[in-house]
C-alpha positions as CSV (number, residue, x, y, z in Angstrom):
1,M,-6.3,-9.2,-19.7
2,T,-9.7,-9.8,-18.0
3,Q,-10.2,-13.1,-16.3
4,R,-13.6,-14.4,-17.3
5,K,-16.0,-16.5,-15.3
6,R,-16.0,-20.2,-15.8
7,S,-19.7,-20.6,-15.5
8,R,-22.3,-17.9,-15.4
9,S,-25.1,-20.4,-14.5
10,R,-23.4,-22.2,-11.7
11,S,-25.3,-21.8,-8.4
12,I,-23.2,-21.3,-5.3
13,R,-24.6,-22.3,-2.0
14,N,-23.9,-20.1,1.0
15,A,-21.1,-22.0,2.7
16,A,-17.8,-21.5,4.4
17,I,-14.5,-23.3,5.1
18,V,-14.8,-22.0,8.6
19,G,-18.2,-21.1,9.9
20,V,-16.9,-18.1,11.6
21,S,-16.7,-14.4,10.9
22,T,-14.8,-11.4,12.5
23,A,-13.9,-7.8,13.0
24,L,-10.5,-6.1,13.9
25,L,-8.1,-3.9,15.8
26,G,-5.0,-3.9,13.6
27,V,-3.2,-1.4,11.4
28,T,-4.5,0.5,8.5
29,A,-3.9,-1.2,5.2
30,P,-1.1,0.3,3.0
31,V,-3.4,0.1,0.0
32,A,-5.5,3.1,0.9
33,A,-9.3,3.5,0.4
34,S,-8.5,5.9,-2.4
35,A,-7.1,3.0,-4.4
36,T,-10.7,2.5,-5.6
37,T,-10.2,5.4,-7.9
38,G,-8.5,5.0,-11.3
39,S,-11.0,4.6,-14.1
40,G,-14.5,5.7,-13.2
41,P,-17.4,3.4,-12.3
42,E,-19.1,1.8,-15.3
43,A,-22.9,1.9,-15.6
44,L,-24.6,-1.4,-14.8
45,T,-26.6,-3.1,-17.5
46,W,-29.5,-5.0,-15.8
47,S,-31.1,-8.1,-17.4
48,A,-33.0,-11.2,-16.4
49,C,-31.2,-13.5,-14.0
50,E,-30.3,-17.1,-14.8
51,G,-31.6,-19.8,-12.5
52,T,-34.8,-21.1,-11.1
53,G,-37.0,-20.1,-8.1
54,L,-36.1,-16.4,-8.3
55,D,-38.5,-13.5,-7.8
56,P,-39.4,-12.3,-11.3
57,R,-38.5,-8.8,-10.2
58,Q,-34.8,-9.7,-9.6
59,E,-32.4,-8.4,-12.1
60,C,-28.7,-9.3,-12.6
61,A,-25.6,-7.5,-14.0
62,T,-21.9,-7.8,-13.9
63,L,-19.3,-5.2,-12.8
64,D,-15.7,-5.1,-13.8
65,V,-13.3,-4.4,-10.9
66,P,-9.5,-4.4,-10.6
67,M,-8.0,-7.7,-9.7
68,D,-5.2,-5.8,-7.9
69,Y,-6.2,-2.5,-6.3
70,A,-2.5,-1.6,-6.2
71,D,-2.7,-1.7,-10.0
72,P,-6.2,-0.3,-10.7
73,D,-5.6,0.0,-14.4
74,G,-4.3,-3.6,-14.7
75,P,-6.2,-6.9,-15.2
76,R,-9.9,-6.9,-14.4
77,I,-12.2,-9.5,-13.0
78,E,-16.0,-9.7,-13.1
79,M,-18.4,-9.4,-10.1
80,A,-21.9,-10.7,-10.4
81,V,-24.5,-8.6,-8.8
82,S,-28.3,-8.6,-8.4
83,R,-31.1,-6.4,-7.3
84,I,-34.8,-6.0,-6.7
85,P,-35.7,-2.4,-7.0
86,A,-37.5,-0.5,-4.1
87,E,-41.2,-1.5,-4.1
88,K,-42.3,2.2,-3.6
89,P,-40.1,4.4,-5.8
90,E,-41.5,7.6,-4.5
91,S,-40.4,6.6,-0.9
92,R,-37.0,5.2,-2.1
93,R,-34.1,6.0,0.3
94,G,-31.3,4.1,-1.4
95,A,-29.7,0.6,-1.7
96,L,-29.5,-2.0,1.0
97,L,-26.6,-4.4,0.4
98,L,-26.9,-8.0,1.6
99,I,-23.4,-9.0,2.6
100,P,-23.0,-12.8,2.8
101,G,-21.2,-14.9,5.3
102,G,-18.3,-17.3,4.7
103,P,-15.8,-16.5,3.3
104,G,-17.3,-18.5,0.5
105,G,-20.9,-17.4,0.7
106,S,-23.0,-15.6,-1.9
107,S,-25.9,-13.2,-1.6
108,L,-26.7,-13.2,-5.3
109,N,-30.1,-14.9,-4.7
110,D,-30.8,-13.1,-1.4
111,P,-32.9,-10.3,-2.8
112,S,-35.4,-13.1,-3.8
113,G,-34.7,-15.1,-0.6
114,K,-34.1,-13.6,2.8
115,G,-34.6,-10.1,1.5
116,Q,-38.3,-10.8,1.1
117,K,-38.5,-11.5,4.8
118,L,-37.6,-7.8,5.4
119,P,-40.5,-5.6,6.6
120,Q,-42.6,-4.0,3.9
121,D,-41.4,-0.5,4.7
122,V,-37.8,-1.5,4.4
123,R,-38.4,-3.1,1.0
124,E,-40.4,-0.1,-0.2
125,G,-37.5,2.3,0.6
126,H,-34.5,0.3,-0.6
127,D,-33.3,-1.5,-3.6
128,L,-32.1,-5.0,-2.3
129,I,-28.7,-5.7,-3.6
130,G,-26.9,-9.1,-3.7
131,F,-23.6,-10.2,-5.1
132,A,-21.1,-13.0,-5.5
133,P,-17.8,-11.9,-3.9
134,R,-14.6,-12.0,-5.9
135,G,-13.5,-15.5,-6.7
136,L,-17.0,-17.0,-6.3
137,A,-18.9,-18.2,-9.4
138,P,-20.7,-16.7,-11.3
139,S,-18.2,-13.9,-10.6
140,T,-14.7,-14.7,-12.0
141,S,-14.0,-17.8,-10.1
142,V,-11.1,-19.7,-8.5
143,D,-10.5,-23.4,-7.9
144,C,-7.6,-25.1,-6.0
145,G,-8.2,-28.5,-7.5
146,L,-8.2,-30.2,-4.1
147,E,-8.4,-33.9,-3.7
148,Y,-12.0,-35.0,-3.2
149,G,-11.3,-36.3,0.3
150,D,-9.9,-32.9,1.3
151,L,-13.3,-31.4,0.5
152,A,-14.9,-33.1,3.5
153,T,-15.9,-30.6,6.1
154,S,-14.3,-32.7,8.8
155,K,-11.0,-32.4,6.7
156,L,-11.4,-28.7,5.9
157,R,-11.7,-28.1,9.7
158,P,-8.5,-29.2,11.3
159,W,-9.7,-31.9,13.7
160,P,-6.6,-33.6,15.4
161,A,-6.1,-37.3,15.5
162,P,-7.7,-39.2,18.3
163,D,-4.5,-39.0,20.4
164,G,-4.2,-35.3,19.8
165,S,-1.5,-35.5,17.2
166,I,-1.5,-32.8,14.5
167,D,1.0,-34.4,12.1
168,A,-1.8,-35.4,9.7
169,N,-3.3,-31.9,9.9
170,L,0.1,-30.3,8.9
171,D,0.4,-32.8,6.0
172,T,-3.1,-31.9,4.8
173,A,-2.3,-28.1,5.1
174,R,0.8,-28.5,3.0
175,R,-1.0,-30.6,0.4
176,M,-3.9,-28.2,0.1
177,A,-1.8,-25.1,0.1
178,D,0.4,-26.6,-2.7
179,A,-2.8,-27.3,-4.7
180,C,-4.0,-23.7,-4.3
181,A,-0.7,-22.3,-5.3
182,H,-0.5,-24.6,-8.4
183,N,-4.2,-24.3,-9.5
184,G,-5.5,-21.0,-8.0
185,G,-3.9,-18.7,-10.6
186,E,-3.1,-15.0,-10.0
187,L,-6.6,-14.2,-8.6
188,I,-6.2,-16.4,-5.5
189,K,-3.4,-14.0,-4.4
190,H,-5.9,-11.1,-4.4
191,L,-8.7,-12.6,-2.4
192,S,-9.1,-10.7,0.9
193,T,-11.6,-8.9,3.0
194,A,-10.2,-5.5,2.2
195,N,-10.4,-6.2,-1.5
196,E,-14.0,-7.3,-1.1
197,A,-14.7,-4.0,0.7
198,R,-13.2,-2.1,-2.2
199,D,-15.3,-4.1,-4.6
200,I,-18.3,-3.1,-2.6
201,D,-17.4,0.5,-3.0
202,R,-17.0,0.1,-6.7
203,L,-20.5,-1.4,-6.7
204,R,-21.9,1.5,-4.6
205,A,-20.5,3.9,-7.2
206,A,-21.9,1.9,-10.1
207,L,-25.3,2.0,-8.5
208,G,-25.1,5.7,-8.4
209,E,-25.4,5.9,-4.6
210,R,-23.5,8.4,-2.5
211,R,-24.0,6.2,0.5
212,I,-25.1,2.6,1.0
213,S,-26.8,0.7,3.7
214,A,-25.9,-2.9,4.5
215,W,-27.0,-6.0,6.4
216,G,-24.0,-8.2,7.0
217,V,-24.2,-11.6,8.5
218,S,-21.5,-13.7,10.1
219,Y,-18.3,-13.2,8.1
220,G,-20.3,-10.4,6.4
221,T,-20.1,-8.5,9.7
222,Y,-16.4,-8.4,9.3
223,V,-16.7,-7.3,5.7
224,G,-19.2,-4.6,6.8
225,A,-17.0,-3.4,9.6
226,V,-14.0,-3.2,7.2
227,Y,-16.0,-1.3,4.6
228,A,-17.2,1.1,7.3
229,Q,-13.6,1.7,8.4
230,L,-12.2,2.2,4.9
231,F,-15.2,4.2,3.6
232,P,-16.9,5.7,6.7
233,D,-18.6,8.6,4.8
234,R,-20.1,6.3,2.2
235,T,-22.2,4.3,4.8
236,D,-25.8,4.9,5.6
237,R,-27.5,2.3,7.9
238,I,-25.2,-0.6,8.8
239,V,-26.5,-3.8,10.5
240,L,-24.0,-6.3,11.7
241,D,-25.7,-9.6,12.6
242,S,-23.8,-12.4,14.4
243,N,-20.4,-10.8,15.0
244,D,-16.9,-11.9,15.7
245,D,-13.7,-11.0,17.6
246,P,-12.0,-8.0,16.0
247,D,-8.4,-9.0,17.0
248,P,-6.3,-7.8,14.0
249,T,-3.3,-9.9,15.1
250,R,-5.2,-13.1,14.6
251,V,-8.2,-12.5,12.3
252,A,-9.4,-15.9,11.1
253,R,-7.5,-17.7,13.8
254,A,-9.7,-15.9,16.3
255,W,-12.8,-16.8,14.4
256,L,-11.9,-20.5,14.4
257,A,-10.9,-20.4,18.1
258,G,-14.3,-18.9,18.9
259,H,-15.9,-22.3,18.3
260,E,-14.6,-23.5,21.7
261,Q,-16.8,-21.0,23.6
262,G,-19.6,-21.1,21.0
263,V,-20.0,-24.9,21.6
264,E,-19.9,-24.5,25.3
265,D,-22.6,-21.8,25.1
266,T,-24.9,-23.8,22.8
267,F,-24.5,-27.5,23.7
268,P,-26.6,-27.2,26.9
269,E,-29.5,-26.1,24.7
270,F,-29.1,-29.2,22.6
271,A,-28.8,-31.3,25.8
272,A,-32.1,-30.0,27.1
273,W,-33.8,-30.6,23.8
274,A,-32.3,-34.1,23.3
275,S,-33.5,-35.2,26.8
276,R,-37.0,-33.8,26.6
277,P,-39.9,-36.2,27.1
278,G,-41.9,-36.8,24.0
279,N,-39.0,-35.9,21.7
280,P,-38.9,-38.7,19.0
281,D,-35.1,-38.2,18.8
282,R,-34.5,-38.2,22.6
283,V,-31.0,-39.6,23.3
284,T,-31.0,-39.7,27.1
285,Q,-33.4,-39.3,30.0
286,R,-31.5,-36.4,31.6
287,A,-29.9,-33.4,30.1
288,A,-26.8,-34.0,32.3
289,D,-26.2,-37.3,30.5
290,V,-26.1,-35.9,27.0
291,R,-22.5,-34.5,27.1
292,P,-21.0,-37.7,28.6
293,L,-22.8,-39.8,26.0
294,F,-21.5,-37.7,23.2
295,L,-17.9,-37.9,24.4
296,R,-18.2,-41.6,24.8
297,L,-19.6,-42.1,21.3
298,A,-16.9,-39.9,19.8
299,A,-14.1,-41.8,21.6
300,R,-15.6,-45.1,20.6
301,L,-15.9,-44.0,16.9
302,D,-12.2,-42.9,17.1
303,R,-11.3,-46.5,17.9
304,E,-14.0,-48.3,15.8
305,P,-15.3,-46.2,12.9
306,I,-18.5,-47.4,11.2
307,P,-18.5,-47.7,7.4
308,W,-20.7,-45.1,5.8
309,P,-21.1,-45.7,2.0
310,G,-21.7,-42.6,0.0
311,A,-20.4,-40.2,2.6
312,N,-17.1,-38.2,2.5
313,P,-15.2,-39.7,4.3
314,A,-16.9,-43.1,3.8
315,E,-17.0,-43.8,7.5
316,L,-18.5,-42.4,10.6
317,N,-15.5,-41.7,12.8
318,G,-15.1,-39.6,15.9
319,N,-14.2,-36.4,14.0
320,V,-17.2,-36.8,11.7
321,L,-19.4,-37.0,14.8
322,R,-17.7,-33.9,16.2
323,Q,-18.1,-32.0,13.0
324,T,-21.8,-33.0,12.8
325,M,-22.2,-31.6,16.3
326,L,-20.6,-28.3,15.3
327,D,-22.9,-28.1,12.2
328,S,-26.0,-29.0,14.1
329,L,-25.6,-26.4,16.8
330,Y,-25.9,-23.6,14.2
331,S,-29.7,-23.6,14.6
332,P,-32.1,-25.5,16.9
333,S,-33.8,-26.7,13.7
334,R,-30.7,-28.8,13.0
335,F,-30.6,-30.5,16.4
336,P,-32.4,-33.6,15.1
337,T,-29.5,-34.3,12.7
338,L,-27.0,-34.7,15.6
339,A,-29.5,-36.7,17.7
340,K,-30.3,-39.1,14.9
341,L,-26.6,-39.7,14.3
342,M,-25.9,-40.3,18.0
343,L,-28.8,-42.8,18.2
344,A,-27.5,-44.6,15.0
345,A,-23.9,-44.7,16.3
346,E,-25.2,-46.2,19.6
347,R,-26.7,-49.0,17.6
348,G,-23.6,-49.4,15.4
349,T,-25.5,-48.1,12.3
350,V,-25.5,-45.0,10.2
351,P,-28.3,-43.0,8.6
352,P,-28.4,-42.3,4.9
353,A,-25.4,-40.5,3.7
354,P,-25.9,-36.7,3.7
355,Q,-26.2,-35.0,0.4
356,A,-23.3,-32.8,-0.6
357,P,-23.3,-29.9,-3.1
358,P,-21.7,-30.7,-6.5
359,E,-17.9,-31.1,-6.4
360,A,-17.4,-28.0,-8.6
361,V,-19.3,-25.9,-6.0
362,L,-17.3,-27.3,-3.1
363,Q,-14.0,-26.7,-5.0
364,N,-14.9,-23.1,-5.6
365,V,-16.2,-22.4,-2.1
366,A,-13.1,-24.0,-0.6
367,A,-10.7,-22.0,-2.8
368,V,-12.4,-18.7,-1.9
369,G,-12.3,-19.5,1.8
370,A,-8.7,-20.5,1.6
371,G,-7.6,-17.4,-0.3
372,V,-9.4,-14.9,2.1
373,L,-8.5,-16.7,5.3
374,C,-4.9,-17.1,4.4
375,N,-4.3,-13.7,2.7
376,D,-5.9,-11.6,5.4
377,V,-3.2,-12.4,8.0
378,A,-0.2,-14.6,8.3
379,W,-0.6,-17.8,10.3
380,P,2.2,-19.3,12.4
381,G,4.2,-21.9,10.6
382,S,5.6,-23.6,13.7
383,A,4.3,-27.0,14.5
384,A,5.3,-26.6,18.1
385,S,2.9,-23.6,18.6
386,Y,0.0,-25.5,17.3
387,E,0.8,-28.6,19.3
388,K,0.8,-26.6,22.5
389,D,-2.4,-24.8,21.6
390,V,-4.2,-28.0,20.7
391,A,-3.2,-29.7,23.9
392,D,-4.4,-26.8,26.0
393,S,-7.7,-26.7,24.1
394,R,-8.3,-30.4,24.4
395,A,-7.9,-30.2,28.1
396,E,-10.2,-27.2,28.6
397,Y,-12.8,-27.8,25.9
398,P,-13.2,-31.6,25.3
399,L,-16.2,-31.3,23.0
400,T,-14.2,-29.6,20.3
401,A,-11.1,-31.8,20.9
402,G,-8.5,-29.1,20.0
403,M,-9.7,-28.3,16.5
404,P,-10.3,-24.6,17.1
405,R,-6.7,-23.9,17.8
406,N,-5.2,-26.2,15.2
407,A,-3.4,-25.5,11.9
408,M,-5.5,-24.9,8.8
409,L,-3.9,-24.8,5.3
410,C,-3.0,-21.2,6.1
411,A,-0.1,-22.6,8.2
412,A,1.5,-23.6,4.8
413,W,0.2,-20.8,2.7
414,P,3.0,-19.7,0.2
415,Y,1.9,-16.1,-0.2
416,P,2.6,-13.5,2.5
417,P,-0.2,-11.0,3.2
418,R,-0.1,-8.0,0.8
419,E,-1.3,-5.6,3.5
420,A,-2.0,-5.6,7.2
421,P,-5.5,-6.2,8.5
422,V,-7.7,-3.2,8.8
423,R,-8.0,-1.9,12.4
424,I,-11.6,-1.4,13.4
425,T,-12.1,1.8,15.4
426,G,-14.7,4.2,16.6
427,R,-13.8,6.8,14.0
428,G,-16.7,7.6,11.7
429,P,-20.5,8.2,11.8
430,S,-22.6,6.7,14.5
431,N,-24.7,4.5,12.2
432,V,-23.9,0.9,13.1
433,L,-26.3,-1.5,14.9
434,L,-25.0,-4.9,16.1
435,V,-27.5,-7.7,16.8
436,Q,-26.2,-10.8,18.5
437,N,-27.7,-14.0,20.0
438,E,-26.4,-15.0,23.4
439,R,-25.8,-18.6,22.3
440,D,-24.1,-18.7,18.9
441,V,-21.8,-21.7,18.1
442,A,-20.0,-19.9,15.3
443,T,-19.8,-16.3,16.4
444,P,-20.1,-16.3,20.2
445,L,-21.2,-13.4,22.3
446,T,-17.6,-13.0,23.7
447,G,-16.3,-12.0,20.2
448,A,-19.3,-9.8,19.5
449,R,-18.6,-7.8,22.6
450,K,-15.1,-7.1,21.4
451,L,-16.4,-5.8,18.1
452,R,-18.8,-3.6,20.0
453,E,-15.9,-2.3,22.1
454,A,-13.8,-1.6,19.0
455,L,-16.6,0.4,17.3
456,G,-17.1,2.5,20.3
457,R,-19.5,5.4,19.9
458,R,-20.2,4.4,16.3
459,A,-22.3,1.4,17.4
460,V,-25.2,0.2,19.6
461,M,-25.6,-3.5,20.3
462,V,-28.9,-5.5,20.7
463,T,-28.2,-8.7,22.6
464,V,-30.8,-11.4,22.2
465,D,-31.6,-14.2,24.6
466,S,-31.8,-16.8,21.8
467,T,-29.9,-19.7,20.4
468,G,-28.5,-20.1,16.9
469,H,-26.2,-18.5,14.3
470,D,-27.9,-15.6,12.5
471,A,-30.2,-13.5,14.7
472,Y,-32.2,-11.0,12.7
473,L,-35.3,-12.7,11.1
474,A,-33.8,-16.1,11.7
475,N,-32.9,-17.5,15.2
476,G,-33.5,-14.3,17.2
477,N,-36.7,-13.0,18.8
478,A,-39.4,-10.4,18.1
479,C,-37.7,-7.8,20.3
480,G,-34.4,-8.0,18.5
481,D,-36.1,-8.2,15.1
482,A,-38.2,-5.1,15.9
483,A,-35.1,-3.1,16.9
484,V,-33.3,-3.9,13.6
485,S,-36.3,-3.4,11.4
486,R,-37.0,0.1,13.0
487,F,-33.4,1.1,12.4
488,L,-33.4,0.0,8.7
489,A,-36.8,1.6,8.1
490,T,-36.4,4.9,10.0
491,G,-32.7,5.2,11.1
492,Q,-33.8,5.1,14.8
493,R,-31.6,3.0,17.0
494,P,-31.9,2.3,20.7
495,G,-30.3,5.0,22.7
496,S,-27.9,2.6,24.3
497,D,-27.1,-1.1,24.3
498,V,-30.1,-3.2,25.1
499,H,-30.9,-6.8,26.0
500,C,-33.9,-8.7,24.5
501,D,-35.2,-11.3,26.8
């Protein structure tokens, strides 16, 4: 009865349908935390990992977990996990789980990757643990068999038509949801944040840990918050990095909507950079002119797309430019991509087509994202509600053109949620540290503050005066990094919320 992986050697890039994450305020799930009981945890058998470029110390294993936690003795699926053992066994404290973003991201290679950026004393005291969440290869995987054109990021994100119409978005939602229902199998019905949290607890038990520490990033902050809510006494030191709105009535809809404010917070930084003297990719002389130029270019490309051979779609239209803007604001290191595309569009040309991951990877990531986003909470099915929201959004936030309030494929999802979203509260040990950049296009500060409020006395938040998505050891600053590193190494948090200039 066990569903087996399609490919154990497939490499999944960290990616997402929606570059957003979350946290909640809803109702406790009817499938209780105790549903992780049933047959006891198996022992993990570690062996060499497949793939290239990995730290030779990294080991891999698989863990069988229930496909349906309401039927813990029923069909099983496999979860791929990895580790690099603590570098100083005599100082070992426990395991540090690296929770990926997404949904659709993997941390399987992170012990060899970003885990090696952790301070020495953190690596000495913790096994670094990665995993591929349920549905994502090389764990037992899902695939919706989407049309190739629907795999374009500018299609997966629901950008309205140039006139604001959402008819095409609703058609796309129905087509994609039908494909997932037809090709996704039984597993796609059981992809959810709560089930990922239950998988994590199975992994904790298999590792032989009474409690586990975690570093969750982006969507991983929502997973970490849900885990800490369902299993509070099994948590040690929890770091939530780049956090989202915990509204349990909206869940992923709130994450998508957060892009409106995220773009408004971040675009001025791009404008200042793109108008700086000496910048080889300078687009205007003044920062104040960058936004009007972007809006003019997008409107012109709405009317007159430029052919773009090798790209998906094979043209540079207004929504492709808008999507490139969104992607490029994730980190200042990506600013040149948007600037170069704007300069090319002004000339009526295009740069070389961007490289995309293999189609099999895109299909798998898209299916995982669809399953989690649509199973976590029911989305409205009424076209009228989306039409109004999109019109309001376009008027207030012209840079994002109504996309953040539009209908994704979840509007046509055929499966009702199996349980209500988990409500994040302040009940549990005070062992959570949030770190958040002030300017984050995907998980804006406004949403992070709501998660901080929901966690109450359990949490302290470090707000960093920096730009970019992902703060700790990425786009943050030395002050914020030091606070997180100290907590992971010693358990010492700031006494109250702090701001890092």
